[in-house]
Backbone as CSV, one residue per row, in Angstrom:
resi,resn,N_x,N_y,N_z,CA_x,CA_y,CA_z,C_x,C_y,C_z
1,MET,0.843,-1.189,-0.010,0.002,0.010,0.001,0.874,1.247,-0.012
2,LYS,0.470,2.285,-0.770,1.223,3.544,-0.815,0.899,4.369,0.421
3,LEU,1.933,4.885,1.051,1.753,5.650,2.276,1.590,7.135,1.964
4,ASP,0.857,7.808,2.818,0.510,9.212,2.617,1.547,10.112,3.256
5,PHE,2.348,10.816,2.441,3.349,11.712,2.955,2.793,13.129,3.230
6,GLN,1.657,13.468,2.689,1.147,14.827,2.794,0.462,15.084,4.112
7,ASN,-0.117,14.087,4.702,-0.853,14.248,5.940,-0.309,13.308,7.002
8,LEU,-0.658,13.623,8.252,-0.295,12.756,9.340,-0.917,11.374,9.107
9,VAL,-0.082,10.321,9.268,-0.592,8.971,9.031,-1.351,8.489,10.282
10,ASP,-2.158,7.472,10.058,-2.931,6.928,11.158,-2.063,6.284,12.224
11,VAL,-1.121,5.437,11.779,-0.336,4.623,12.724,1.147,4.627,12.339
12,SER,1.987,4.782,13.335,3.431,4.548,13.170,3.762,3.210,13.781
13,VAL,4.310,2.292,12.974,4.796,1.018,13.476,6.300,1.143,13.662
14,VAL,6.723,1.144,14.927,8.123,1.357,15.242,8.778,-0.005,15.518
15,VAL,9.840,-0.313,14.784,10.478,-1.638,14.855,11.944,-1.466,15.284
16,SER,12.339,-2.162,16.313,13.738,-2.220,16.723,14.306,-3.557,16.289
17,VAL,15.463,-3.542,15.634,16.063,-4.785,15.140,17.529,-4.866,15.490
18,ARG,17.991,-6.094,15.702,19.430,-6.354,15.843,19.678,-7.790,15.390
19,ASN,20.469,-7.924,14.349,20.833,-9.243,13.807,19.614,-10.107,13.532
20,GLU,18.697,-9.550,12.737,17.436,-10.229,12.419,17.390,-10.688,10.967
21,SER,18.519,-10.861,10.324,18.516,-11.127,8.886,17.736,-12.378,8.489
22,GLN,17.680,-13.358,9.367,16.982,-14.616,9.039,15.494,-14.426,8.844
23,TYR,14.883,-13.550,9.627,13.434,-13.404,9.618,12.964,-12.019,9.167
24,LEU,13.864,-11.088,8.909,13.485,-9.690,8.729,12.568,-9.479,7.527
25,ARG,12.856,-10.099,6.387,12.026,-9.864,5.205,10.573,-10.281,5.460
26,GLU,10.380,-11.415,6.089,9.025,-11.875,6.367,8.321,-10.928,7.345
27,ALA,9.075,-10.450,8.342,8.477,-9.526,9.303,8.064,-8.221,8.652
28,LEU,8.920,-7.665,7.825,8.640,-6.380,7.194,7.558,-6.521,6.121
29,ASP,7.562,-7.634,5.391,6.505,-7.856,4.400,5.144,-7.876,5.064
30,GLY,5.056,-8.505,6.248,3.779,-8.561,6.952,3.253,-7.210,7.366
31,ILE,4.178,-6.340,7.765,3.782,-4.971,8.153,3.370,-4.177,6.896
32,LEU,4.208,-4.229,5.882,3.976,-3.417,4.691,2.750,-3.859,3.920
33,ALA,2.281,-5.081,4.150,1.082,-5.582,3.453,-0.202,-5.172,4.156
34,GLN,-0.119,-4.480,5.285,-1.317,-4.056,5.980,-2.135,-3.107,5.102
35,SER,-3.448,-3.091,5.289,-4.324,-2.277,4.480,-5.453,-1.703,5.334
36,GLY,-6.160,-0.729,4.770,-7.326,-0.152,5.433,-7.044,1.079,6.225
37,CYS,-5.760,1.412,6.424,-5.400,2.633,7.140,-4.061,3.117,6.583
38,THR,-3.742,4.377,6.838,-2.438,4.876,6.453,-1.462,4.616,7.596
39,PHE,-0.248,4.259,7.234,0.731,3.949,8.266,2.135,4.202,7.741
40,GLU,3.073,4.262,8.639,4.498,4.324,8.288,5.209,3.245,9.107
41,LEU,6.324,2.801,8.589,7.154,1.827,9.268,8.479,2.508,9.618
42,VAL,8.718,2.671,10.900,9.943,3.337,11.387,10.849,2.276,11.970
43,LEU,11.902,1.940,11.251,12.817,0.871,11.694,14.117,1.468,12.203
44,VAL,14.555,0.972,13.348,15.833,1.426,13.938,16.719,0.199,14.154
45,ASP,17.877,0.210,13.523,18.809,-0.895,13.646,19.738,-0.653,14.814
46,ASP,19.776,-1.607,15.738,20.568,-1.475,16.966,21.942,-2.136,16.788
47,HIS,22.754,-1.568,15.895,24.138,-1.977,15.724,24.258,-3.445,15.343
48,SER,23.493,-3.865,14.359,23.588,-5.242,13.867,24.971,-5.539,13.333
49,THR,25.407,-6.783,13.507,26.699,-7.208,12.960,26.520,-8.116,11.751
50,ASP,25.252,-8.390,11.375,24.985,-9.133,10.144,24.480,-8.152,9.098
51,ASP,23.743,-8.621,8.097,23.293,-7.707,7.029,21.881,-7.205,7.244
52,THR,21.420,-7.190,8.499,20.077,-6.675,8.818,19.848,-5.271,8.251
53,TYR,20.776,-4.377,8.509,20.591,-2.985,8.086,20.528,-2.888,6.563
54,ASP,21.357,-3.617,5.848,21.334,-3.586,4.383,20.026,-4.134,3.821
55,ILE,19.533,-5.178,4.433,18.226,-5.738,3.992,17.132,-4.695,4.183
56,ALA,17.110,-4.051,5.348,16.103,-3.028,5.621,16.196,-1.877,4.642
57,LYS,17.382,-1.418,4.349,17.551,-0.296,3.406,17.076,-0.683,2.009
58,ALA,17.360,-1.918,1.593,16.917,-2.368,0.284,15.401,-2.403,0.193
59,ILE,14.745,-2.877,1.239,13.280,-2.920,1.245,12.713,-1.511,1.263
60,ALA,13.382,-0.597,1.963,12.891,0.782,2.074,12.921,1.500,0.711
61,ILE,13.862,1.120,-0.159,13.920,1.758,-1.488,12.620,1.570,-2.245
62,GLU,11.975,0.402,-2.068,10.736,0.129,-2.758,9.507,0.550,-1.924
63,ASN,9.715,1.043,-0.751,8.623,1.470,0.133,8.976,2.798,0.751
64,PRO,8.683,3.903,0.040,9.128,5.233,0.488,8.524,5.681,1.777
65,GLY,7.526,5.010,2.299,6.978,5.370,3.596,7.696,4.664,4.739
66,MET,8.731,3.945,4.411,9.522,3.222,5.414,10.768,4.023,5.747
67,VAL,10.957,4.295,7.028,12.084,5.082,7.495,13.063,4.170,8.184
68,VAL,14.325,4.151,7.745,15.343,3.281,8.334,16.462,4.127,8.921
69,SER,16.784,3.867,10.178,17.846,4.612,10.868,18.712,3.652,11.663
70,LYS,19.876,4.142,12.047,20.720,3.424,12.997,20.536,4.029,14.373
71,ASN,20.561,3.192,15.381,20.371,3.628,16.750,21.528,4.524,17.181
72,PRO,21.220,5.786,17.530,22.303,6.660,18.008,22.786,6.297,19.415
73,GLY,21.961,5.506,20.119,22.350,5.027,21.432,22.697,3.560,21.359
74,HIS,22.477,2.855,22.451,22.775,1.434,22.483,21.689,0.682,23.236
75,GLY,21.238,-0.424,22.672,20.245,-1.248,23.315,18.872,-1.101,22.725
76,LYS,18.019,-2.096,23.019,16.686,-2.166,22.465,15.823,-0.982,22.887
77,CYS,15.887,-0.617,24.163,15.066,0.490,24.629,15.493,1.815,23.988
78,ALA,16.767,2.010,23.835,17.250,3.207,23.153,16.753,3.259,21.716
79,ALA,16.744,2.105,21.055,16.281,2.050,19.670,14.788,2.398,19.581
80,PHE,13.974,1.841,20.483,12.553,2.169,20.477,12.336,3.628,20.827
81,ASN,13.044,4.120,21.810,12.906,5.545,22.185,13.183,6.447,20.983
82,TYR,14.263,6.147,20.267,14.613,6.952,19.102,13.564,6.821,18.003
83,GLY,13.107,5.588,17.770,12.093,5.383,16.741,10.800,6.137,17.034
84,VAL,10.407,6.143,18.298,9.191,6.869,18.663,9.338,8.360,18.415
85,THR,10.517,8.929,18.705,10.722,10.361,18.453,10.651,10.683,16.960
86,ARG,10.957,9.725,16.105,10.945,9.939,14.663,9.584,9.657,14.037
87,SER,8.675,9.115,14.804,7.368,8.711,14.268,6.426,9.925,14.156
88,ARG,5.434,9.797,13.252,4.493,10.917,13.043,3.031,10.481,12.998
89,GLY,2.772,9.248,13.373,1.398,8.764,13.353,0.575,9.280,14.525
90,ARG,-0.724,9.312,14.333,-1.616,9.687,15.441,-1.593,8.625,16.521
91,TYR,-1.312,7.386,16.131,-1.171,6.277,17.051,0.157,5.608,16.781
92,VAL,0.694,4.946,17.801,1.990,4.291,17.697,1.882,2.881,18.246
93,CYS,2.524,1.925,17.569,2.684,0.572,18.138,4.098,0.114,17.849
94,LEU,4.563,-0.847,18.637,5.890,-1.390,18.480,5.812,-2.760,17.838
95,PHE,6.900,-3.149,17.179,6.951,-4.486,16.610,8.399,-4.970,16.563
96,ALA,8.576,-6.252,16.256,9.889,-6.871,16.247,10.251,-7.357,14.857
97,GLY,11.515,-7.536,14.617,12.000,-7.934,13.291,12.003,-9.415,13.057
98,ASP,11.478,-10.193,13.991,11.394,-11.648,13.784,9.996,-12.208,13.932
99,ASP,9.002,-11.333,14.090,7.614,-11.757,14.241,6.810,-11.459,12.983
100,ILE,5.552,-11.854,13.005,4.680,-11.636,11.827,3.428,-10.891,12.279
101,MET,3.095,-9.830,11.542,1.852,-9.087,11.803,0.758,-9.661,10.916
102,PRO,-0.281,-10.272,11.491,-1.341,-10.882,10.680,-2.028,-9.883,9.771
103,ALA,-2.419,-10.352,8.593,-3.056,-9.491,7.598,-4.307,-8.798,8.191
104,GLY,-4.411,-7.498,7.957,-5.599,-6.759,8.380,-5.642,-6.406,9.849
105,SER,-4.688,-6.880,10.618,-4.800,-6.681,12.082,-4.545,-5.238,12.496
106,LEU,-3.726,-4.497,11.751,-3.447,-3.125,12.139,-4.688,-2.252,12.058
107,ASN,-5.395,-2.363,10.953,-6.621,-1.585,10.786,-7.703,-2.030,11.773
108,ALA,-7.777,-3.342,12.024,-8.773,-3.838,12.984,-8.510,-3.276,14.363
109,ARG,-7.238,-3.184,14.763,-6.918,-2.610,16.066,-7.227,-1.111,16.092
110,LEU,-6.910,-0.438,14.998,-7.158,1.024,14.942,-8.653,1.319,15.048
111,ARG,-9.477,0.548,14.395,-10.923,0.809,14.386,-11.521,0.731,15.791
112,LEU,-10.911,-0.050,16.679,-11.459,-0.173,18.037,-11.273,1.082,18.870
113,ILE,-10.242,1.862,18.548,-9.944,3.033,19.399,-9.962,4.357,18.636
114,ASN,-10.172,4.300,17.333,-10.003,5.485,16.517,-11.004,6.598,16.845
115,ASP,-12.179,6.246,17.303,-13.212,7.255,17.604,-13.232,7.707,19.053
116,LEU,-12.300,7.233,19.861,-12.275,7.625,21.255,-11.612,8.995,21.387
117,PRO,-11.996,9.760,22.417,-11.420,11.115,22.593,-9.920,11.044,22.745
118,ASN,-9.223,12.006,22.144,-7.759,12.032,22.209,-7.224,12.977,23.269
119,ASN,-8.094,13.404,24.190,-7.621,14.292,25.263,-7.223,13.547,26.526
120,LYS,-7.179,12.215,26.459,-6.661,11.407,27.572,-5.990,10.170,26.975
121,PRO,-5.168,9.473,27.777,-4.393,8.346,27.216,-5.285,7.147,26.872
122,VAL,-5.197,6.728,25.634,-5.983,5.606,25.120,-5.015,4.542,24.595
123,VAL,-5.276,3.307,24.986,-4.437,2.174,24.568,-5.334,1.010,24.203
124,GLY,-5.110,0.417,23.023,-5.769,-0.807,22.644,-4.847,-1.992,22.866
125,LEU,-5.341,-3.043,23.511,-4.544,-4.231,23.758,-5.113,-5.412,22.989
126,SER,-4.234,-6.183,22.373,-4.644,-7.339,21.552,-3.933,-8.601,22.019
127,LYS,-4.105,-9.670,21.271,-3.527,-10.942,21.650,-2.314,-11.296,20.783
128,LEU,-1.510,-12.256,21.274,-0.395,-12.824,20.529,-0.674,-14.298,20.291
129,MET,-0.081,-14.802,19.219,-0.114,-16.248,18.938,1.334,-16.731,18.817
130,THR,1.690,-17.755,19.582,3.072,-18.215,19.554,3.366,-19.042,18.315
131,MET,4.600,-18.975,17.840,5.098,-19.801,16.746,6.402,-20.438,17.192
132,SER,6.513,-21.752,17.049,7.743,-22.429,17.441,7.855,-23.745,16.699
133,ASP,9.113,-24.166,16.461,9.370,-25.475,15.892,9.172,-26.568,16.936
134,ILE,9.141,-26.171,18.190,8.893,-27.148,19.290,7.388,-27.228,19.522
135,PRO,6.759,-28.376,19.274,5.302,-28.461,19.292,4.641,-27.920,20.541
136,ARG,5.202,-28.165,21.732,4.511,-27.742,22.937,4.498,-26.224,23.125
137,TYR,5.353,-25.521,22.397,5.369,-24.062,22.465,4.602,-23.398,21.336
138,ASN,4.127,-24.165,20.381,3.549,-23.617,19.158,2.025,-23.464,19.253
139,GLY,1.519,-22.358,18.690,0.102,-22.216,18.494,-0.707,-21.856,19.735
140,HIS,-0.088,-21.186,20.691,-0.805,-20.813,21.923,-1.239,-19.345,21.878
141,LEU,-2.472,-19.113,22.244,-3.038,-17.770,22.301,-2.691,-17.136,23.662
142,VAL,-2.174,-15.901,23.625,-1.779,-15.220,24.846,-2.381,-13.802,24.835
143,PRO,-3.216,-13.487,25.826,-3.749,-14.378,26.872,-4.907,-15.192,26.330
144,ARG,-5.290,-16.230,27.064,-6.334,-17.145,26.588,-7.718,-16.531,26.731
145,GLY,-7.949,-15.828,27.821,-9.293,-15.376,28.162,-9.923,-14.494,27.090
146,LYS,-11.199,-14.725,26.818,-11.912,-13.918,25.810,-12.038,-12.467,26.281
147,GLY,-11.774,-11.567,25.346,-11.889,-10.133,25.659,-10.733,-9.591,26.468
148,ARG,-9.618,-10.305,26.477,-8.440,-9.839,27.196,-7.274,-9.703,26.249
149,GLY,-6.576,-8.546,26.334,-5.403,-8.321,25.512,-4.132,-8.539,26.297
150,SER,-3.036,-8.723,25.572,-1.724,-8.946,26.186,-1.100,-7.629,26.610
151,LEU,-0.234,-7.704,27.617,0.554,-6.551,28.039,1.964,-6.574,27.461
152,SER,2.240,-7.522,26.586,3.529,-7.572,25.900,3.733,-6.310,25.090
153,GLY,5.005,-5.941,24.892,5.309,-4.670,24.246,4.760,-4.484,22.847
154,VAL,4.511,-5.589,22.106,3.983,-5.439,20.754,2.476,-5.235,20.756
155,SER,1.813,-5.404,21.893,0.363,-5.360,21.927,-0.226,-3.960,21.982
156,PRO,0.285,-3.045,22.782,-0.385,-1.733,22.908,-0.359,-0.923,21.603
157,LEU,-1.526,-0.428,21.232,-1.653,0.594,20.176,-2.041,1.865,20.912
158,MET,-1.143,2.862,20.892,-1.235,3.991,21.808,-1.479,5.305,21.103
159,ASN,-2.334,6.145,21.680,-2.402,7.506,21.154,-1.241,8.317,21.724
160,ARG,-1.126,9.532,21.292,0.058,10.333,21.611,0.156,10.679,23.097
161,ILE,-0.950,10.857,23.773,-0.876,11.125,25.213,-0.367,9.867,25.933
162,ALA,-0.849,8.705,25.520,-0.353,7.469,26.108,1.155,7.303,25.875
163,VAL,1.598,7.616,24.674,3.024,7.508,24.359,3.834,8.408,25.280
164,SER,3.351,9.610,25.521,4.096,10.553,26.360,4.183,10.113,27.806
165,ARG,3.249,9.255,28.241,3.292,8.769,29.613,4.260,7.587,29.764
166,ILE,4.518,6.881,28.686,5.343,5.674,28.755,6.783,5.947,28.350
167,PHE,6.972,6.742,27.328,8.314,6.980,26.795,8.850,8.316,27.276
168,PRO,10.233,8.362,27.406,11.218,7.339,27.065,11.282,6.243,28.124
169,VAL,11.556,5.036,27.662,11.813,3.918,28.542,13.274,3.992,28.995
170,PRO,13.559,3.761,30.267,14.964,3.800,30.726,15.872,2.904,29.901
171,GLU,16.924,3.454,29.372,17.758,2.727,28.414,18.714,1.751,29.076
172,SER,18.767,1.766,30.419,19.563,0.759,31.128,18.834,-0.577,31.214
173,LEU,17.524,-0.578,30.895,16.759,-1.829,30.938,17.006,-2.626,29.652
174,PRO,16.920,-3.968,29.744,17.184,-4.772,28.544,16.026,-4.839,27.568
175,ASN,14.826,-4.460,28.033,13.650,-4.527,27.142,12.640,-3.487,27.548
176,GLU,11.702,-3.250,26.638,10.664,-2.239,26.872,9.419,-2.821,27.518
177,ASP,9.203,-4.137,27.387,7.950,-4.757,27.827,7.620,-4.496,29.302
178,SER,8.600,-4.697,30.155,8.348,-4.596,31.587,7.904,-3.187,31.964
179,TRP,8.566,-2.185,31.412,8.240,-0.790,31.737,6.846,-0.436,31.232
180,MET,6.530,-0.863,30.017,5.210,-0.567,29.463,4.106,-1.242,30.270
181,GLU,4.347,-2.478,30.677,3.355,-3.207,31.462,3.116,-2.485,32.800
182,LEU,4.183,-2.062,33.431,4.039,-1.368,34.724,3.252,-0.072,34.572
183,ALA,3.509,0.642,33.475,2.772,1.893,33.256,1.281,1.637,33.092
184,LEU,0.947,0.595,32.316,-0.484,0.312,32.060,-1.192,-0.224,33.302
185,LEU,-0.459,-0.904,34.164,-1.064,-1.472,35.342,-1.112,-0.540,36.532
186,HIS,-0.170,0.395,36.617,-0.010,1.140,37.862,-0.187,2.658,37.763
187,LEU,-0.233,3.185,36.546,-0.560,4.614,36.414,-2.080,4.744,36.255
188,PRO,-2.673,5.770,36.794,-4.143,5.903,36.763,-4.645,6.516,35.463
189,ASP,-5.958,6.410,35.271,-6.700,7.185,34.254,-6.455,6.765,32.824
190,TRP,-6.089,5.494,32.615,-6.024,4.979,31.238,-7.390,4.657,30.715
191,THR,-7.563,4.797,29.410,-8.686,4.153,28.728,-8.085,2.946,27.987
192,LEU,-8.321,1.743,28.528,-7.772,0.513,27.967,-8.869,-0.256,27.259
193,ILE,-8.680,-0.494,25.967,-9.626,-1.244,25.163,-8.993,-2.596,24.823
194,GLN,-9.562,-3.673,25.353,-8.997,-4.998,25.163,-9.812,-5.778,24.118
195,SER,-9.097,-6.572,23.321,-9.768,-7.266,22.211,-9.185,-8.635,22.013
196,ASP,-9.847,-9.417,21.151,-9.381,-10.744,20.773,-8.624,-10.749,19.451
197,ILE,-8.362,-9.577,18.882,-7.587,-9.486,17.665,-6.163,-9.984,17.928
198,ILE,-5.654,-10.817,17.035,-4.266,-11.280,17.128,-3.391,-10.257,16.382
199,CYS,-2.588,-9.535,17.161,-1.785,-8.453,16.584,-0.393,-8.945,16.175
200,CYS,-0.006,-10.128,16.662,1.358,-10.589,16.426,1.442,-12.105,16.489
201,LYS,2.092,-12.700,15.518,2.503,-14.090,15.614,3.942,-14.062,16.133
202,TRP,4.080,-14.403,17.425,5.352,-14.247,18.148,6.204,-15.487,17.935
203,ARG,7.374,-15.295,17.338,8.226,-16.397,17.001,9.170,-16.716,18.165
204,MET,9.062,-17.949,18.685,9.952,-18.418,19.732,11.135,-19.152,19.098
205,HIS,12.346,-18.643,19.314,13.517,-19.302,18.768,14.718,-18.975,19.642
206,ALA,15.833,-19.572,19.334,17.010,-19.519,20.214,17.539,-18.106,20.392
207,ASN,17.292,-17.228,19.454,17.853,-15.871,19.536,16.896,-14.849,20.144
208,ASN,15.705,-15.282,20.602,14.834,-14.374,21.317,15.591,-13.799,22.524
209,SER,15.173,-12.607,22.931,15.798,-12.035,24.138,15.553,-12.903,25.349
210,ILE,14.362,-13.528,25.402,14.076,-14.434,26.498,12.916,-15.343,26.108
211,ASN,13.063,-16.636,26.375,11.953,-17.583,26.201,12.319,-18.865,26.941
212,LEU,11.360,-19.762,27.031,11.517,-20.954,27.858,12.420,-22.017,27.283
213,SER,12.979,-21.767,26.089,13.961,-22.725,25.557,15.311,-22.570,26.261
214,LEU,15.477,-21.495,27.026,16.741,-21.239,27.719,16.866,-22.137,28.947
215,PRO,18.094,-22.486,29.339,18.277,-23.178,30.615,17.929,-22.221,31.766
216,PHE,17.593,-22.780,32.914,17.105,-21.959,34.021,18.090,-20.852,34.397
217,ILE,19.352,-21.175,34.486,20.337,-20.172,34.924,20.313,-18.962,34.005
218,GLU,20.226,-19.193,32.700,20.186,-18.090,31.733,18.862,-17.333,31.804
219,TYR,17.754,-18.066,31.915,16.459,-17.443,32.023,16.393,-16.580,33.286
220,ASP,16.873,-17.129,34.395,16.863,-16.405,35.671,17.666,-15.103,35.576
221,ARG,18.816,-15.195,34.935,19.628,-13.999,34.767,18.906,-12.921,33.977
222,LYS,18.256,-13.341,32.899,17.574,-12.382,32.046,16.318,-11.800,32.695
223,ILE,15.553,-12.666,33.372,14.333,-12.160,33.992,14.650,-11.239,35.160
224,THR,15.763,-11.507,35.862,16.178,-10.633,36.958,16.547,-9.263,36.425
225,ALA,17.237,-9.205,35.282,17.584,-7.941,34.677,16.336,-7.156,34.266
226,ARG,15.344,-7.847,33.742,14.099,-7.193,33.329,13.334,-6.653,34.547
227,GLN,13.369,-7.408,35.649,12.600,-7.012,36.826,13.194,-5.836,37.555
228,ARG,14.393,-5.382,37.124,14.924,-4.138,37.675,13.990,-2.973,37.379
229,ALA,13.104,-3.155,36.432,12.141,-2.100,36.090,11.204,-1.785,37.258
230,LEU,10.933,-2.744,38.137,9.959,-2.529,39.200,10.362,-1.404,40.134
231,PRO,11.531,-1.492,40.814,11.889,-0.405,41.714,12.191,0.906,40.955
232,MET,12.692,0.818,39.724,12.943,2.013,38.945,11.636,2.751,38.646
233,PHE,10.627,1.999,38.254,9.324,2.597,37.946,8.691,3.196,39.200
234,TYR,8.790,2.453,40.299,8.226,2.939,41.578,8.831,4.285,41.954
235,GLU,10.140,4.385,41.841,10.820,5.626,42.245,10.474,6.773,41.288
236,LYS,10.462,6.503,39.981,10.203,7.570,39.012,8.763,8.051,39.032
237,ASN,7.822,7.138,39.293,6.393,7.477,39.138,5.639,7.476,40.458
238,PHE,6.367,7.538,41.565,5.721,7.475,42.888,4.591,8.482,43.044
239,HIS,4.822,9.707,42.645,3.839,10.767,42.863,2.676,10.721,41.860
240,GLN,2.863,9.964,40.745,1.777,9.834,39.770,0.824,8.693,40.098
241,MET,1.283,7.759,40.897,0.457,6.585,41.217,-0.476,6.888,42.377
242,SER,-1.627,6.206,42.342,-2.534,6.260,43.469,-1.944,5.466,44.638
243,GLU,-2.531,5.624,45.801,-2.087,4.850,46.960,-2.228,3.350,46.680
244,GLU,-3.312,2.968,46.019,-3.516,1.573,45.670,-2.480,1.087,44.675
245,GLY,-2.133,1.929,43.699,-1.123,1.575,42.750,0.228,1.380,43.391
246,ARG,0.585,2.253,44.335,1.859,2.108,45.032,1.851,0.822,45.890
247,ARG,0.728,0.547,46.508,0.661,-0.665,47.350,0.879,-1.919,46.506
248,LYS,0.198,-1.998,45.357,0.345,-3.180,44.513,1.751,-3.329,43.943
249,LEU,2.361,-2.235,43.559,3.717,-2.322,43.018,4.706,-2.658,44.106
250,SER,4.513,-2.131,45.299,5.385,-2.501,46.435,5.318,-3.999,46.687
251,ALA,4.103,-4.592,46.584,3.955,-6.026,46.801,4.699,-6.796,45.726
252,LYS,4.679,-6.341,44.475,5.394,-6.996,43.403,6.905,-6.953,43.662
253,ILE,7.389,-5.810,44.129,8.812,-5.654,44.397,9.247,-6.629,45.481
254,ARG,8.459,-6.753,46.543,8.819,-7.690,47.626,8.745,-9.140,47.143
255,CYS,7.736,-9.459,46.326,7.650,-10.800,45.770,8.844,-11.130,44.902
256,GLU,9.262,-10.181,44.082,10.430,-10.406,43.237,11.705,-10.603,44.058
257,GLU,11.827,-9.894,45.167,12.995,-10.074,46.034,13.022,-11.508,46.575
258,LYS,11.844,-12.031,46.937,11.789,-13.414,47.432,12.109,-14.384,46.302
259,ARG,11.608,-14.112,45.110,11.883,-15.003,43.962,13.373,-15.049,43.661
260,MET,14.021,-13.892,43.619,15.447,-13.845,43.330,16.247,-14.629,44.361
261,ALA,15.783,-14.615,45.606,16.461,-15.347,46.662,16.142,-16.841,46.670
262,GLY,15.242,-17.260,45.787,14.843,-18.657,45.726,13.980,-19.077,46.890
263,ASN,13.297,-18.085,47.491,12.476,-18.303,48.685,11.048,-18.681,48.276
264,VAL,10.770,-19.970,48.170,9.476,-20.432,47.718,8.354,-19.967,48.667
265,TRP,8.578,-20.147,49.975,7.543,-19.771,50.925,7.342,-18.253,50.909
266,GLY,8.390,-17.508,50.713,8.263,-16.059,50.626,7.394,-15.627,49.461
267,VAL,7.542,-16.322,48.328,6.696,-16.056,47.165,5.253,-16.454,47.461
268,LEU,5.064,-17.619,48.043,3.720,-18.115,48.333,2.972,-17.184,49.299
269,LEU,3.702,-16.615,50.243,3.080,-15.771,51.270,3.030,-14.300,50.864
270,SER,3.503,-13.982,49.695,3.481,-12.575,49.251,2.040,-12.143,48.975
271,SER,1.829,-10.843,48.940,0.470,-10.299,48.815,0.086,-9.944,47.382
272,VAL,0.809,-10.462,46.412,0.432,-10.249,45.014,-0.733,-11.185,44.641
273,GLY,-1.344,-10.956,43.473,-2.449,-11.769,43.035,-2.017,-13.205,42.706
274,PHE,-3.003,-14.078,42.568,-2.719,-15.498,42.354,-1.900,-15.749,41.099
275,VAL,-2.274,-15.119,39.964,-1.536,-15.365,38.705,-0.111,-14.841,38.819
276,GLN,0.066,-13.641,39.405,1.399,-13.099,39.587,2.251,-14.013,40.494
277,LYS,1.626,-14.554,41.527,2.322,-15.458,42.435,2.728,-16.736,41.724
278,LEU,1.844,-17.269,40.884,2.127,-18.503,40.156,3.281,-18.253,39.169
279,ARG,3.282,-17.124,38.494,4.354,-16.822,37.570,5.702,-16.730,38.282
280,ALA,5.710,-16.050,39.417,6.937,-15.913,40.189,7.420,-17.267,40.680
281,LEU,6.503,-18.057,41.186,6.851,-19.377,41.691,7.459,-20.250,40.616
282,SER,6.944,-20.146,39.392,7.413,-20.989,38.287,8.852,-20.702,37.857
283,ILE,9.406,-19.599,38.316,10.789,-19.272,37.966,11.619,-18.989,39.220
284,THR,11.199,-19.593,40.339,11.927,-19.430,41.594,13.151,-20.352,41.661
285,ASN,13.017,-21.547,41.067,14.161,-22.460,41.026,14.038,-23.355,39.798
286,SER,15.055,-24.147,39.555,15.107,-24.949,38.320,14.005,-26.015,38.279
287,SER,13.627,-26.541,39.426,12.578,-27.573,39.442,11.237,-27.025,38.989
288,PHE,10.832,-25.884,39.568,9.586,-25.280,39.169,9.650,-24.795,37.695
289,TYR,10.811,-24.338,37.318,10.995,-23.882,35.933,10.795,-25.010,34.974
290,ASN,11.329,-26.169,35.261,11.206,-27.334,34.370,9.750,-27.820,34.313
291,ILE,9.031,-27.699,35.431,7.606,-28.037,35.417,6.860,-27.089,34.488
292,ARG,7.182,-25.810,34.571,6.545,-24.825,33.688,6.807,-25.136,32.235
293,LYS,8.058,-25.517,31.905,8.402,-25.854,30.535,7.611,-27.080,30.055
294,THR,7.546,-28.089,30.907,6.880,-29.334,30.527,5.381,-29.138,30.283
295,PHE,4.773,-28.290,31.092,3.329,-28.091,30.985,3.024,-26.706,30.404
296,TYR,3.862,-26.255,29.473,3.691,-24.931,28.892,2.290,-24.740,28.310
297,GLY,1.818,-25.747,27.618,0.484,-25.648,26.971,-0.637,-25.410,27.944
298,LEU,-0.512,-25.954,29.158,-1.544,-25.798,30.167,-1.392,-24.498,30.955
299,LEU,-0.129,-24.088,31.166,0.132,-22.956,32.053,0.289,-21.635,31.355
300,SER,0.488,-21.604,30.050,0.708,-20.335,29.349,-0.579,-19.618,29.084
301,GLY,-0.463,-18.305,28.988,-1.591,-17.514,28.522,-2.585,-17.075,29.580
302,TRP,-2.311,-17.386,30.869,-3.254,-16.976,31.901,-2.916,-15.620,32.426
């Protein structure tokens, strides 16, 4: 589809990539094939050492609405922050260079929130579908529940006020997902529209930033780095959160401290919700982690 350069586009799809040459063409083709709305694709390459950047530039030559840049900073969050500053859509969503955007999903997501007032933060949340060569990890809907959207970073479709509340994401963090999820759960006055639209076919493979194919020691290291977002968010947004929001986030911070220490009883006795407690428990030690991997089909998506 030809993109509109004369007027503000409906949606900016911001993509951060690093060494994605194996899957990049398929990922970008899925985005560029979207129809029913005007959009731009803003891609930021985070210092790839393969031919990711060259592939993206070649595709951009045939798609003048695609903007390709190199990350002036370092890391995934820095790349997304930079891409968001370069975007010009009325709404913004994030995407990855190894996933697939289902046909028609961008316009379907936009239609759910397009008529809502733009004087307050509006976010549409959709679902993910897993893709994996390992059968037990393949074909799972996340989240499972009808009328519930995912809090993963590729799910939110945000208006500009929502974007201003979330970005910039601290660039010392390894990913944007945790920070975005905390904002949506703990800052007040969101208009959240949840749907059953599948916005992303999420590819699980060895080079993902984190997934259950990793050994426990590696998964634990990576999840611990991600969870640094909890105290950082609490400190930065303390005065913006309600008393209830601060209470719930404090409980998550204490639960995470128990999880990092391998304290099973501490996790079980924490004051977080049941699902949050179950997730923490499943990565408290290698035994629980292996149970989670074995029964992924039953335990995922809640």
